Residue, then its C-alpha position, 0 to 999 in steps of 0.5 A: m038501071n044499076n039496081g036492075i042489073i044488080i037484082l038480075g045478077i042476084i037472081g041469076l046467082l040464086f038460080l045458078s046456086i039452086y041448079g048447082f045444089s040440085y046437080l050436086s045432090v043428084a051426082r052424090e046420089k049416083m056416086n052412092q048408088k055406084k058404091h053400093q052396086q060395087k059393094e054388092l058385086e064384091k059380096s056376090e064375088l066372095r060368095r061365088q068364090a066361097r061356093i067354088k071352094n066348098q065345091e072343090l072341098i066336097d069333090e076332093r072328099v068324094r074322090q078320097f071316099n071313092k079311092r078308099k072304096e076301091e082299095i077296100q074292094h081290092e082288099l076284099m077281092l084279095l081276101k076272097k082269093m086267099k080264102e079260095k086257095q085255102k079251101v083248095s089246099 
């Protein structure tokens, strides 16, 4: 009877250790997946921020270009007016 209890105890410990090992491996795999997912989210966030920064830079350059274009048009208009005044005089 004593030997039977010891054998059942050993078999029980064996099953518990197998269950624990399989549970830990699954838990470890889930943790790795979460880490990988978090890294991908961080990468995508960095890419998004870089796109936003590049778009802001492009927008600023377009604004500067348009401002300069307006300044040139204004100068051309003034020169045209000055030329007309010289013709009249």
